C-alpha positions in Angstrom: -263.2 -78.9 -23.1 -266.7 -78.1 -24.4 -266.6 -74.6 -25.6 -269.6 -72.3 -26.5 -268.8 -69.7 -29.2 -270.8 -66.7 -30.2 -269.9 -64.8 -33.4 -268.6 -68.1 -34.9 -269.2 -66.9 -38.5 -267.1 -63.7 -38.1 -263.5 -63.2 -39.0 -262.1 -64.4 -35.6 -264.8 -66.9 -34.9 -264.5 -68.7 -38.2 -260.8 -69.2 -37.5 -261.1 -70.1 -33.9 -263.7 -72.8 -34.2 -261.7 -75.2 -36.5 -258.6 -74.5 -34.4 -260.4 -75.6 -31.2 -261.8 -78.6 -33.0 -258.3 -79.6 -34.2 -257.0 -79.2 -30.7 -259.6 -81.8 -29.5 -262.2 -79.5 -28.0 -265.9 -79.9 -28.6 -267.3 -76.7 -30.0 -270.9 -75.5 -29.8 -271.6 -72.6 -32.2 -274.4 -70.5 -30.7 -276.8 -69.5 -33.5 -279.7 -67.0 -33.2 -283.2 -67.9 -34.4 -283.6 -67.5 -38.1 -279.9 -67.2 -38.7 -278.7 -68.9 -41.9 -275.7 -71.0 -40.7 -272.3 -70.3 -42.2 -269.0 -72.0 -42.1 -270.6 -75.4 -41.5 -267.3 -77.0 -42.6 -265.4 -75.3 -39.9 -266.4 -77.9 -37.3 -268.5 -77.9 -34.2 -272.2 -78.1 -34.0 -275.0 -75.6 -33.7 -276.8 -74.7 -30.5 -279.8 -72.4 -30.7 -279.9 -69.3 -28.5 -281.9 -66.2 -28.4 -280.2 -63.1 -27.1 -283.5 -61.3 -26.8 -284.8 -63.7 -24.2 -281.5 -65.3 -22.9 -282.8 -68.7 -23.9 -280.0 -71.2 -24.5 -280.4 -74.6 -26.2 -280.1 -77.7 -24.0 -277.0 -78.9 -25.9 -275.1 -76.1 -24.2 -275.4 -78.0 -20.9 -272.0 -79.1 -19.5 -270.0 -76.4 -21.3 -266.5 -75.7 -19.7 -265.8 -72.4 -21.5 -267.4 -69.6 -23.6 -265.8 -67.4 -26.2 -268.0 -64.4 -26.8 -267.1 -62.9 -30.2 -270.5 -61.4 -31.2 -270.7 -57.9 -32.4 -271.7 -56.0 -35.6 -268.8 -54.6 -37.7 -267.7 -51.1 -36.6 -266.6 -50.3 -40.1 -269.8 -51.4 -42.0 -271.4 -48.0 -42.7 -271.3 -44.5 -41.3 -272.1 -44.0 -37.6 -275.6 -42.7 -37.6 -277.5 -42.7 -34.3 -279.2 -45.9 -35.6 -275.9 -47.6 -36.5 -274.5 -46.8 -33.1 -277.5 -48.4 -31.4 -276.8 -51.6 -33.5 -273.1 -51.5 -32.5 -274.0 -51.2 -28.8 -276.9 -53.7 -28.8 -274.9 -56.4 -30.7 -272.2 -56.2 -28.0 -273.6 -55.0 -24.8 -277.2 -56.4 -24.9 -275.9 -59.7 -26.3 -273.2 -60.1 -23.6 -275.8 -59.2 -20.9 -278.1 -61.9 -22.2 -275.3 -64.5 -22.4 -274.2 -63.9 -18.8 -277.8 -64.1 -17.7 -278.1 -67.5 -19.5 -274.9 -68.7 -17.9 -276.2 -67.7 -14.5 -279.2 -70.0 -14.9 -277.0 -73.1 -15.5 -276.7 -75.6 -12.7 -273.1 -76.3 -13.8 -271.6 -73.2 -15.1 -268.6 -72.8 -17.5 -265.3 -72.1 -15.8 -264.2 -69.3 -18.1 -265.7 -66.6 -20.3 -263.4 -65.0 -22.8 -265.1 -61.9 -24.1 -264.0 -59.8 -27.1 -263.3 -56.1 -26.6 -261.0 -53.7 -28.4 -258.1 -51.4 -28.0 -260.6 -48.7 -28.8 -261.0 -48.8 -25.1 -258.1 -46.4 -24.7 -259.2 -43.7 -27.2 -256.9 -41.5 -29.1 -253.7 -41.2 -27.1 -250.9 -40.0 -29.4 -247.5 -41.4 -28.5 -248.4 -42.5 -25.0 -247.5 -46.1 -24.3 -250.6 -48.0 -23.2 -250.9 -51.2 -21.2 -253.8 -53.0 -19.6 -253.4 -50.7 -16.6 -254.1 -47.5 -18.7 -257.3 -45.6 -18.2 -260.0 -45.6 -20.9 -260.6 -42.8 -23.4 -263.7 -40.7 -23.7 -265.0 -41.2 -27.3 -267.7 -43.5 -28.7 -265.5 -46.5 -29.1 -264.1 -46.1 -25.6 -267.6 -46.0 -24.1 -268.6 -49.0 -26.2 -265.7 -51.1 -25.0 -266.1 -50.0 -21.4 -269.8 -50.9 -21.3 -269.1 -54.2 -23.1 -266.5 -55.2 -20.6 -268.7 -54.2 -17.7 -271.4 -56.7 -18.8 -268.8 -59.5 -19.3 -267.3 -58.9 -15.8 -270.7 -59.5 -14.2 -270.0 -63.2 -14.8 -267.3 -63.1 -12.1 -270.2 -62.8 -9.5 -271.4 -66.3 -10.6 -268.0 -67.8 -10.2 -266.8 -67.6 -13.8 -263.2 -66.5 -14.7 -263.5 -63.6 -17.1 -260.9 -62.6 -19.7 -261.4 -59.4 -21.7 -259.6 -59.7 -25.1 -258.9 -56.2 -26.3 -258.3 -56.8 -30.0 -256.2 -54.4 -32.0 -256.3 -54.3 -35.9 -256.6 -58.0 -36.9 -254.7 -58.7 -40.0 -256.1 -61.4 -42.3 -256.3 -62.0 -46.0 -260.0 -63.0 -46.0 -261.6 -60.2 -44.0 -261.2 -57.4 -41.5 -259.2 -54.2 -42.3 -256.4 -55.6 -44.4 -258.2 -56.2 -47.7 -259.5 -52.6 -47.7 -256.0 -51.3 -46.9 -254.5 -53.4 -49.8 -257.1 -52.3 -52.4 -255.6 -48.9 -53.3 -252.1 -50.4 -53.5 -253.3 -53.0 -56.0 -254.1 -50.1 -58.3 -250.8 -48.3 -57.5 -252.7 -45.6 -55.6 -251.8 -46.4 -51.9 -250.2 -44.2 -49.4 -250.1 -43.1 -45.7 -253.3 -42.0 -44.0 -253.5 -38.5 -42.8 -250.2 -37.4 -41.2 -249.0 -41.0 -41.0 -247.8 -40.4 -37.4 -250.6 -42.2 -35.7 -249.7 -45.5 -34.0 -251.4 -48.7 -35.2 -251.6 -51.6 -32.8 -252.0 -54.7 -35.0 -252.1 -58.5 -34.6 -252.1 -61.4 -37.1 -255.2 -63.6 -37.1 -253.0 -66.6 -36.4 -251.8 -65.1 -33.2 -255.4 -64.0 -32.3 -256.5 -67.6 -32.4 -253.6 -68.9 -30.4 -254.1 -66.1 -27.8 -257.8 -67.0 -27.4 -256.9 -70.6 -26.9 -254.3 -69.6 -24.4 -256.8 -67.5 -22.5 -259.4 -70.3 -22.5 -257.0 -73.0 -21.4 -254.8 -71.2 -18.9 -256.6 -70.7 -15.6 -254.3 -68.0 -14.3 -255.3 -65.6 -17.2 -258.0 -63.2 -16.2 -259.1 -59.6 -16.7 -258.0 -57.5 -19.7 -255.4 -58.6 -22.1 -254.2 -56.6 -25.1 -254.4 -58.9 -28.1 -251.8 -57.1 -30.2 -248.3 -57.6 -31.4 -245.5 -56.3 -29.1 -244.4 -54.0 -31.9 -247.0 -51.3 -32.7 -246.1 -49.2 -35.7 -246.8 -45.8 -37.0 -249.1 -45.6 -40.1 -246.4 -44.2 -42.4 -244.2 -47.2 -41.6 -247.1 -49.6 -41.8 -247.9 -48.2 -45.2 -244.3 -48.5 -46.4 -244.1 -52.1 -45.2 -247.4 -53.1 -46.8 -246.4 -51.5 -50.1 -243.0 -53.3 -50.1 -244.7 -56.6 -49.3 -247.1 -56.1 -52.2 -244.3 -54.8 -54.5 -246.1 -51.5 -55.0 -245.2 -47.8 -54.4 -246.7 -45.8 -51.5 -247.1 -42.5 -53.3 -250.6 -41.2 -52.7 -251.5 -40.2 -49.1 -255.2 -40.0 -48.0 -255.7 -36.5 -46.6 -257.5 -36.3 -43.2 -260.1 -33.8 -44.4 -261.1 -36.1 -47.3 -261.5 -39.1 -44.9 -263.6 -37.0 -42.5 -265.8 -35.8 -45.4 -266.3 -39.4 -46.6 -266.6 -41.2 -43.3 -267.5 -38.6 -40.7 -266.8 -39.6 -37.1 -265.5 -43.0 -38.2 -262.5 -41.5 -39.9 -261.1 -40.1 -36.6 -262.0 -43.1 -34.6 -260.8 -45.8 -37.0 -258.2 -44.3 -39.2 -256.7 -41.1 -37.7 -256.6 -42.0 -34.0 -253.4 -43.1 -32.4 -253.0 -46.1 -30.0 -249.6 -47.3 -29.1 -250.6 -50.4 -27.1 -248.3 -53.0 -25.6 -249.3 -56.6 -24.7 -247.9 -56.3 -21.2 -249.9 -59.1 -19.6 -249.3 -61.6 -22.5 -245.6 -61.0 -22.1 -245.9 -61.5 -18.3 -247.5 -64.9 -19.1 -244.6 -65.7 -21.6 -246.9 -66.0 -24.5 -244.8 -66.7 -27.6 -246.0 -64.6 -30.6 -245.9 -66.4 -34.0 -245.7 -63.1 -35.9 -244.4 -60.3 -33.7 -242.9 -58.5 -36.8 -245.2 -56.8 -39.3 -243.2 -57.7 -42.4 -243.1 -61.4 -41.6 -246.8 -61.3 -40.7 -247.8 -59.7 -44.0 -245.6 -62.0 -46.0 -247.3 -65.0 -44.3 -250.8 -63.6 -44.9 -250.2 -62.7 -48.6 -248.9 -66.2 -49.5 -252.0 -67.8 -48.1 -254.6 -69.2 -50.6 
């Protein structure tokens, strides 16, 4: 297949592109005007595109599939009104422009796999959540809902749409894990808040395979929870991480201190509870490489 990828320099994109190339696909990395290209060694080639105008370079013609992974980091700075606008624009406006560009193609891609997040569900305590569960009512829920709404508009132009609701992506080179590991390196790690909140996690290796699965399998459409089948409470996650790093887990991070330091982000990213199951992936018999947290962490930490 010929696959267009937005967000190719991000944590997921920089792992997906070489995997697609290795699998024999042609990859076009969509690059904004003035962007300094990164990860040139990851394979594929650049195609210019401008989300502000919807203009897409001619080399995108003939694409069979699109992986839309663009979006500013939700953890990069406090959520001021300006930052929230950036988070929304980088996802919602970008996806709207992408779908508009696809609609102008004479031969359109067969599938659009668009990133989303388990933040869609909001803070739900111990409730078991599947793709059929209703959305929450906080900022991240609204962000994910509106993001998915824009992506689903591609169905009207005959494109199969998959909504990849990512949980916490565990990887050595980026995302949440390095920040989680830092206090443990200095023997100062511990549970977050009460430790009772559920964490829905997934290894980066499985993320890449699930995205390939969604791109290649024509029967996959709609939302899929991109998470391990074994969500875990924060206290147990912390204990497992500490054990894998051969460190103690003695110093909990109080909720009030996190709220003082991070504001609204603390509740949304660290203290909220989402016990999410990958029901649809299991229906499709997807085989997880790392369903168990301990095995996933051991594999990640041994990587160079």
